[in-house]
C-alpha positions in Angstrom: 0.2 -0.2 -0.1 2.6 2.2 -1.0 0.5 5.3 -1.0 -0.5 5.3 2.5 0.1 8.2 4.7 -1.0 7.3 7.9 -1.4 4.1 10.1 -2.5 2.9 13.1 -0.7 0.4 15.6 -2.9 -2.1 17.4 -1.2 -2.5 20.8 -1.9 -5.6 23.4 -0.7 -4.1 27.3 -1.2 -8.0 28.8 -0.8 -6.4 32.3 -1.6 -3.1 33.9 1.8 -0.7 33.2 3.2 2.3 34.5 4.9 4.7 32.2 7.2 7.7 33.1 7.9 10.1 30.3 9.5 13.2 31.2 8.3 16.4 32.5 5.0 14.8 32.0 5.2 12.1 34.6 4.4 8.8 35.1 0.8 7.6 33.5 -0.7 4.4 34.3 -2.4 2.1 31.2 -5.1 -1.1 32.7 -4.8 -4.1 30.6 -6.5 -4.0 27.7 -6.1 -3.1 23.5 -5.3 0.0 22.4 -5.1 1.8 19.2 -1.9 4.2 18.5 -2.4 6.5 15.4 0.5 8.2 13.4 1.4 9.6 9.8 4.6 10.3 8.1 5.0 12.6 4.9 7.4 10.4 3.7 9.4 7.2 5.1 5.8 5.6 6.7 7.4 2.2 6.5 10.7 3.0 8.0 8.6 4.7 11.0 6.5 1.5 11.2 9.4 -0.4 11.1 11.2 1.9 13.8 7.9 1.3 16.1 8.6 -2.9 16.0 12.1 -2.2 16.7 13.2 -2.8 20.6 16.8 -1.7 19.9 16.1 2.4 19.4 16.5 5.2 20.7 13.2 6.7 23.4 12.5 9.6 21.1 8.6 9.6 21.4 6.2 9.0 23.9 5.4 5.8 22.4 9.0 4.5 22.6 8.6 4.0 26.1 5.2 1.9 26.1 6.5 -0.4 23.4 9.3 -1.2 25.6 7.7 -2.7 29.1 7.2 -5.8 29.3 3.7 -7.1 28.2 3.4 -4.8 25.4 3.0 -5.7 22.4 2.2 -4.3 18.8 -0.3 -7.1 17.3 -1.2 -5.0 13.9 -0.4 -2.6 12.1 -3.2 -0.7 9.6 -2.3 1.7 6.8 -4.5 4.3 5.4 -4.9 6.9 3.2 -6.9 8.6 5.1 -5.7 11.9 7.1 -4.3 11.0 10.6 -6.7 12.7 12.7 -9.8 11.4 10.5 -8.2 7.9 11.2 -8.3 8.3 15.0 -11.5 9.7 14.8 -13.1 6.6 13.6 -12.5 4.6 16.4 -14.9 3.3 18.7 -13.5 3.8 22.3 -12.4 6.1 24.9 -9.1 8.2 25.9 -7.7 7.1 28.6 -4.2 8.5 29.0 -4.7 11.7 27.8 -1.5 13.9 26.6 0.5 10.6 25.9 1.6 10.4 22.2 -0.3 13.7 21.4 2.0 16.2 22.3 1.5 18.8 19.1 -1.9 17.5 18.0 -4.0 20.2 17.8 -6.5 19.0 15.8 -9.8 18.1 17.9 -8.5 14.2 17.7 -11.1 13.0 20.4 -12.9 15.6 21.4 -14.9 16.9 18.2 -18.6 17.6 18.7 -19.2 14.6 16.6 -17.9 12.5 19.0 -19.1 14.2 22.4 -19.3 10.8 24.3 -15.2 10.6 24.0 -15.1 14.3 26.2 -16.7 13.6 30.1 -19.2 16.0 30.5 -18.5 19.4 32.3 -15.0 19.1 31.1 -13.8 21.8 28.8 -11.4 21.2 26.0 -7.5 22.5 26.5 -5.4 23.8 23.7 -2.6 25.4 22.6 0.2 26.0 25.3 -1.9 25.6 28.3 -2.6 21.7 27.3 1.0 20.7 28.3 0.4 22.3 31.6 -3.0 21.0 32.3 -1.8 17.6 31.7 1.0 17.6 33.6 -1.8 19.5 36.5 -3.6 16.0 35.9 -1.2 13.9 36.2 -0.1 15.4 39.4 -3.2 15.6 40.8 -3.8 12.0 40.2 -7.1 12.6 38.5 -8.5 9.8 36.3 -10.9 12.2 34.4 -10.4 12.2 30.5 -8.8 15.0 29.1 -8.0 16.0 25.5 -6.2 18.4 23.6 -6.6 20.4 20.2 -5.6 22.2 18.0 -3.2 22.2 14.6 -1.9 19.3 13.5 2.1 19.1 13.7 4.5 16.9 12.1 5.4 13.8 14.9 3.2 12.6 17.2 -0.1 13.5 16.8 -3.1 11.8 18.2 -3.7 10.3 21.6 -3.8 6.7 22.6 -7.4 5.0 22.7 -8.8 1.7 24.1 -11.4 0.7 21.2 -14.6 -0.4 22.5 -14.7 -3.2 19.4 -11.4 -3.5 18.2 -11.5 -0.6 16.1 -15.0 -1.3 15.1 -15.0 2.2 13.7 -12.2 1.3 10.8 -13.8 1.1 6.9 -13.8 -2.3 5.4 -11.5 -1.7 2.7 -8.4 -0.5 5.0 -8.9 -2.9 7.2 -8.9 -5.5 4.8 -5.5 -4.8 4.0 -4.2 -4.8 7.8 -3.2 -8.2 7.5 0.0 -7.3 6.6 0.5 -6.0 9.8 4.4 -4.8 9.2 5.3 -7.1 6.5 4.7 -6.0 3.2 6.1 -2.4 2.9 8.6 -2.9 5.8 10.8 -5.4 3.8 13.3 -2.5 2.7 13.6 -1.4 6.1 14.2 -4.4 7.4 16.5 -5.2 4.9 18.5 -2.0 5.9 18.3 -3.0 9.7 19.7 -6.3 8.7 22.8 -4.3 6.9 23.4 -1.8 9.6 23.3 -4.9 12.0 25.3 -7.1 10.0 29.0 -6.2 11.4 32.4 -6.0 10.1 32.8 -9.4 10.0 30.3 -12.4 7.8 29.4 -16.0 9.2 30.7 -17.6 6.0 32.7 -19.6 8.0 30.0 -20.9 10.6 28.6 -24.7 10.3 25.3 -24.7 12.0 23.1 -27.8 12.3 19.2 -27.3 13.2 17.4 -30.1 15.2 14.2 -30.4 13.9 12.8 -29.7 10.1 9.1 -28.5 11.1 8.1 -24.8 10.3 10.6 -23.2 13.1 13.7 -25.3 12.2 13.2 -24.2 8.2 13.0 -20.8 9.2 16.0 -20.9 11.4 17.6 -22.7 8.8 16.9 -20.0 5.8 17.5 -17.3 8.1 21.0 -18.5 9.2 22.0 -19.2 5.6 20.9 -15.8 4.6 23.3 -14.6 7.5 25.9 -16.8 5.3 26.7 -19.9 7.5 26.6 -23.3 6.1 23.1 -24.9 7.4 22.2 -28.9 7.8 18.8 -29.6 9.2 18.6 -33.1 10.8 14.4 -34.2 10.9 13.7 -37.3 13.0 10.4 -38.3 10.9 11.6 -40.6 7.8 9.1 -39.1 5.7 8.1 -35.1 4.8 6.0 -33.8 7.9 3.5 -32.6 4.9 -0.1 -33.0 6.0 0.8 -33.2 9.4 -1.3 -29.7 10.6 -4.1 -27.8 9.7 -4.9 -24.1 9.7 -2.6 -20.9 11.0 -3.8 -17.6 11.7 -0.3 -15.7 9.7 1.8 -13.3 11.6 3.8 -11.1 10.0 6.9 -12.9 11.4 5.9 -16.6 9.9 6.0 -14.9 6.5 8.8 -12.8 7.0 11.1 -14.6 4.6 8.8 -14.7 1.9 7.7 -11.0 2.3 11.5 -9.5 2.8 13.0 -11.4 -0.3 9.2 -11.2 -2.4 9.8 -14.7 -3.7 6.2 -15.7 -3.1 3.2 -13.3 -2.8 1.6 -14.2 0.5 -2.0 -13.8 -0.9 -1.5 -16.8 -3.3 -0.7 -18.9 0.1 -3.7 -17.5 2.3 -6.7 -16.9 2.6 -8.1 -13.6 4.0 -11.1 -13.1 6.6 -12.3 -9.5 7.0 -14.6 -10.1 10.3 -15.6 -12.5 12.9 -18.7 -13.3 13.8 -20.3 -14.5 17.2 -22.8 -17.4 16.9 -25.8 -17.4 18.7 -27.4 -20.3 20.1 -29.8 -20.3 17.1 -26.8 -20.9 14.6 -27.3 -17.1 13.6 -24.8 -14.0 14.0 -25.4 -13.0 17.6 -22.7 -10.2 17.0 -20.1 -9.0 14.3 -16.7 -7.1 14.3 -14.3 -5.6 11.4 -11.3 -7.1 12.6 -9.4 -8.5 9.1 -6.9 -11.9 9.4 -5.5 -14.3 6.9 -5.4 -17.8 7.7 -2.7 -20.2 5.7 -2.1 -24.1 6.6 0.5 -26.3 7.7 0.9 -27.8 4.6 1.3 -24.8 2.4 3.8 -22.8 4.6 6.0 -26.4 5.1 5.9 -26.7 1.6 7.0 -23.1 0.7 10.1 -23.0 3.2 10.8 -26.7 2.1 10.9 -25.0 -1.3 13.1 -22.0 -0.6 15.6 -24.0 1.3 16.2 -27.0 -1.0 16.6 -30.5 -0.4 20.0 -30.6 -0.4 20.8 -29.6 3.5 17.8 -31.2 4.5 18.2 -34.7 6.1 15.1 -37.0 6.6 15.5 -39.5 9.0 18.3 -38.4 11.5 17.7 -37.8 15.0 19.8 -36.3 17.3 20.4 -38.2 20.7 22.7 -36.2 21.9 25.8 -33.8 21.6 29.2 -32.9 23.2 30.7 -29.3 23.8 34.2 -28.0 24.0 35.3 -24.3 23.6 35.9 -25.1 19.8 32.3 -26.2 19.0 29.5 -28.7 18.9 30.1 -32.5 18.2 26.4 -33.8 17.4 25.5 -37.4 17.9 22.6 -39.0 15.6 21.1 -42.1 16.2 22.4 -44.1 13.3 25.7 -43.6 15.0 27.6 -40.3 13.1 28.8 -37.7 14.4 28.7 -34.0 12.9 30.7 -31.1 13.8 29.5 -27.6 14.0 30.1 -24.4 15.3 26.2 -23.7 16.1 23.3 -26.3 17.3 19.8 -24.6 16.8 17.2 -26.9 18.5 13.9 -26.1 17.2 12.4 -29.6 17.9 8.9 -28.7 19.1 6.5 -29.2 22.2 8.4 -32.2 22.6 11.9 -31.2 22.8 14.2 -33.9 23.6 16.8 -31.1 23.7 14.9 -28.9 26.4 15.4 -32.2 28.4 19.2 -32.2 27.9 19.4 -28.1 28.8 16.4 -27.7 31.1 15.0 -30.9 32.3 12.7 -29.2 35.3 11.4 -26.8 32.4 8.6 -29.7 30.8 5.3 -29.2 29.3 2.5 -29.0 31.8 -0.9 -29.9 30.5 -3.4 -27.1 30.9 -6.9 -29.0 31.6 -8.1 -28.8 28.0 -7.9 -29.7 24.7 -7.9 -29.0 20.9 -10.4 -31.0 18.8 -9.3 -30.2 15.3 -10.6 -31.0 11.9 -10.5 -29.6 8.2 -12.9 -29.8 5.7 -12.4 -29.7 1.8 -14.8 -27.2 0.1 -16.2 -30.4 -1.4 -16.8 -32.2 1.8 -18.6 -29.1 3.5 -22.4 -28.1 2.9 -22.2 -25.0 0.2 -24.4 -22.9 2.3 -21.8 -22.8 5.4 -18.9 -22.4 3.0 -20.7 -19.2 2.0 -20.9 -18.1 5.7 -17.0 -19.0 6.4 -16.0 -16.8 2.6 -14.5 -13.9 4.1 -15.5 -14.6 8.0 -13.9 -16.2 10.7 -16.9 -17.5 13.3 -16.7 -18.1 16.9 -19.5 -20.3 19.1 -18.6 -19.3 22.9 -19.9 -21.4 25.8 -19.9 -21.1 29.4 -16.9 -23.8 29.4 -15.7 -24.3 26.0 -15.9 -22.5 22.4 -15.5 -23.1 19.1 -13.9 -21.2 15.8 -14.3 -22.1 12.1 -12.4 -20.5 9.4 -11.4 -20.5 5.9 -8.0 -21.7 5.0 -5.9 -22.6 2.0 -5.1 -26.3 1.0 -2.0 -27.7 -1.3 -2.3 -30.2 -4.3 -0.1 -31.4 -6.4 1.8 -28.4 -6.6 2.0 -25.0 -4.4 0.3 -23.5 -7.2 -2.5 -25.9 -7.3 -4.7 -24.3 -3.9 -8.0 -25.8 -2.6 -10.3 -24.0 -0.5 -10.7 -25.8 2.4 -12.1 -24.5 6.0 -10.5 -25.7 9.4 -11.9 -25.9 12.9 -11.0 -26.0 16.4 -13.1 -27.0 19.4 -11.9 -26.3 22.8 -13.2 -29.1 25.9 -12.1 -29.4 29.3 -10.7 -32.6 30.1 -9.4 -33.4 33.6 -6.2 -35.2 34.1 -6.4 -38.7 34.2 -8.4 -41.3 33.5 -10.8 -39.7 31.1 -7.5 -37.9 29.6 -5.5 -41.0 29.6 -8.5 -42.5 27.5 -9.0 -39.8 25.3 -5.2 -40.0 24.4 -4.9 -43.2 23.7 -4.3 -44.2 19.9 -5.7 -46.9 17.8 -2.8 -49.1 18.3 -3.4 -48.7 22.1 -0.4 -46.2 23.0 -1.1 -43.4 25.4 0.2 -40.3 23.6 1.1 -37.3 25.9 0.4 -34.1 23.1 -1.1 -35.0 19.9 -3.2 -37.7 17.9 -3.1 -37.1 14.4 -5.3 -37.8 11.7 -6.7 -41.2 12.0 -5.2 -42.3 14.5 -7.9 -41.0 17.5 -9.9 -44.2 18.1 -13.3 -44.6 16.6 -15.2 -44.4 20.1 -13.8 -40.8 20.8 -14.8 -39.7 17.4 -18.0 -40.8 17.6 -18.7 -39.2 21.1 -17.5 -35.8 19.8 -19.9 -35.9 16.8 -22.6 -37.0 19.2 -22.0 -34.0 21.4 -21.7 -31.7 18.8 -25.1 -32.7 17.6 -26.3 -31.6 20.8 -24.4 -28.3 22.3 -23.4 -26.7 18.7 -25.9 -25.4 16.0 -26.7 -27.3 13.5 -24.4 -26.1 10.6 -21.6 -26.0 13.4 -22.3 -29.6 14.6 -22.6 -30.7 10.8 -19.3 -29.3 10.1 -17.9 -31.6 12.7 -19.8 -34.6 11.5 -18.9 -34.5 8.1 -14.7 -35.0 9.3 -13.4 -38.3 8.7 -10.8 -37.8 10.8 -10.1 -35.3 13.5 -7.5 -35.3 15.3 -6.4 -33.7 18.7 -3.9 -31.4 20.6 -3.9 -31.6 24.5 -3.0 -27.7 25.2 0.3 -27.6 27.0 2.1 -24.6 28.8 6.2 -24.8 29.3 8.7 -22.0 29.8 12.4 -22.0 30.2 15.1 -19.5 32.1 17.4 -20.0 29.5 17.3 -20.2 25.6 21.0 -20.5 25.3 23.6 -22.3 26.8 27.0 -22.2 24.9 26.8 -23.1 21.5 23.6 -24.3 22.0 20.3 -22.8 21.3 16.4 -23.6 22.3 14.0 -21.9 19.8 10.2 -21.8 19.1 8.3 -24.7 20.9 11.0 -26.0 21.6 11.8 -23.3 24.2 8.7 -21.8 25.2 5.0 -23.8 24.5 2.2 -20.8 23.5 -1.2 -21.9 23.4 -2.4 -21.4 20.0 -5.1 -18.9 21.2 -2.8 -15.9 19.3 -1.4 -18.1 16.6 2.1 -17.6 18.5 3.6 -20.6 18.1 4.7 -20.6 14.6 5.6 -17.0 14.6 7.9 -17.4 17.6 9.9 -19.7 15.9 10.3 -17.9 13.2 11.2 -14.7 15.1 13.6 -16.3 16.8 15.2 -17.8 14.2 15.5 -13.8 12.7 16.5 -12.3 15.5 19.2 -15.1 15.4 20.3 -14.5 12.2 20.8 -10.8 12.4 22.7 -11.2 16.1 25.5 -13.5 14.2 25.9 -10.7 12.0 26.0 -8.5 14.2 29.0 -10.3 16.4 30.7 -11.2 13.4 30.3 -14.6 13.5 31.0 -14.6 17.3 28.9 -17.6 18.3 29.0 -16.7 21.9 29.0 -12.9 21.6 26.0 -13.6 19.4 23.8 -15.8 21.7 24.5 -13.5 24.6 22.8 -10.6 22.7 20.1 -12.4 21.8 19.0 -14.6 24.8 17.5 -11.7 27.1 15.4 -10.4 24.1 13.6 -13.3 22.9 13.2 -14.7 26.4 11.7 -11.1 27.2 9.7 -11.8 23.9 8.7 -15.5 24.8 7.3 -14.7 28.2 4.9 -12.0 27.1 3.8 -14.3 24.4 3.1 -17.0 27.0 1.3 -14.7 29.1 -0.8 -13.5 26.4 -2.2 -16.6 24.8 -2.7 -18.1 28.3 -5.6 -15.4 29.0 -8.2 -17.0 26.2 -7.7 -20.1 27.8 -8.3 -19.4 31.6 -12.1 -18.7 31.2 -12.5 -22.6 30.0 -10.0 -23.9 32.6 -11.6 -22.0 35.4 -15.4 -23.2 34.0 -13.8 -26.5 34.3 -12.7 -25.9 37.7 -16.4 -24.4 38.6 -17.3 -27.8 37.0 -15.7 -30.3 38.9 -16.1 -28.6 42.1 -20.0 -29.0 42.0 -19.5 -32.5 40.5 -18.0 -33.4 43.5 -20.7 -31.5 45.7 -23.4 -34.0 43.9 -24.3 -32.0 41.2 -24.8 -33.5 37.9 -23.4 -31.6 35.7 -20.6 -33.1 34.1 -16.9 -32.0 34.2 -15.8 -32.3 30.9 -17.2 -29.9 28.6 
């Protein structure tokens, strides 16, 4: 969107934050979703890229907020509209007056046409008096919002808002493009940043082994190869990993490799939605919010990354069983008796990480108390009316102790150009640890799995019970989608974090370190972001592995902790409902403890 002149950052504040900004004093931000509006007459993408960086001077008000733990930009919207007009369109209220609006004089939050944004009896503040009154307001600790107005300047102009309904006032034509977040136009800025941080020496002499060949491992391999390293990927599976996943909400980090290089048009391997629809008990729309997403699938991303990396350095059936490290490097041992020497071992072996048991034996995944049933249907398999409902929509059905979502995804055929439209559904259900969980996670061969059961491995009696429950608990068209799914599969929801992501010349990335719940689509993105940042750190350190990991680890630990905290919140209500249900069951209630 090259003609855009303004933008909005959607910012998630996962916990209350106090932010001190020079003479303005301290500002308190309650947990919630905020919108920050800005513009640039030139260099818009560089401005956006700067907002997203952590290593920067604290020049603007917003810089002070974005550096706080638990604060993250989750979406970027570009627009051709004037900045103040864009800000007025947001449905919300000013919670932190004056913050990010030091030179705004355009009545962005207190124009007569939006009087509800200004408290009754509170006059607007204009000119130089605004800052004096803002400081007085902050010092006095009053909670009454005050909004400044006047002429727009060229820097930060508009106030920070909390939207009532995910920026519901935004025009669909603008929001439909916001899935791009900070990727499409920002690739030149990120490339320049990589050059700036590349350091005086290259990494061409470094040999890297990546443990795990799924999405995170492939991302690491590509970014480290781009940094100049010689990279080999060791994947324990003897067969390619295609067909092992379902829908994925695309995050800018997940597709950064493609957007930086322009090798694949992201639109060609994904599907867009423009709204979220909440489904009522009768199956109709209880509410709708204009929020854009773009969805891909595991298969499409895996095959795209594999095509980019190539088969030469990708070794199937090579299981790493241990390593020895010395001052000069790492010797990797494989199950076939082989040994590989490398300068850096990157462990991207997922939720059930073997490497994590070596490096952090006390940090193992803990079951969160509920599972996600999942399934995928092609356009041919689903009722045409259902597919029409989901053509540009993600649908949610919220229940007291559970929720379900369904959305369109692409599925790749014989080649990446052969993409079929499908739908992906997830139903989160409480299952207490113990006999019920073990019975559910026992596969058709009688083996109890701890994390997941793939398509075709769930026992028929459990699939039949799921479909019976769907017919009772869900609206007809959602129950029909589950009923038509031949091979639903199960993902047990896990939590895990580590205190260290790097030890010597060994690094843990993605789910191999922190296991994020799937509610914010952060797992794939987190691994890709870890990989990208590791490549930058190696360049900045001139190929010095130890120095690069010392620089890389604290930033990624902080980022992963914020992500884990944010993704745990949507599941908390479901887990709490399970606890209430179980307590009622023990006290004689007939309500089932498993949703």
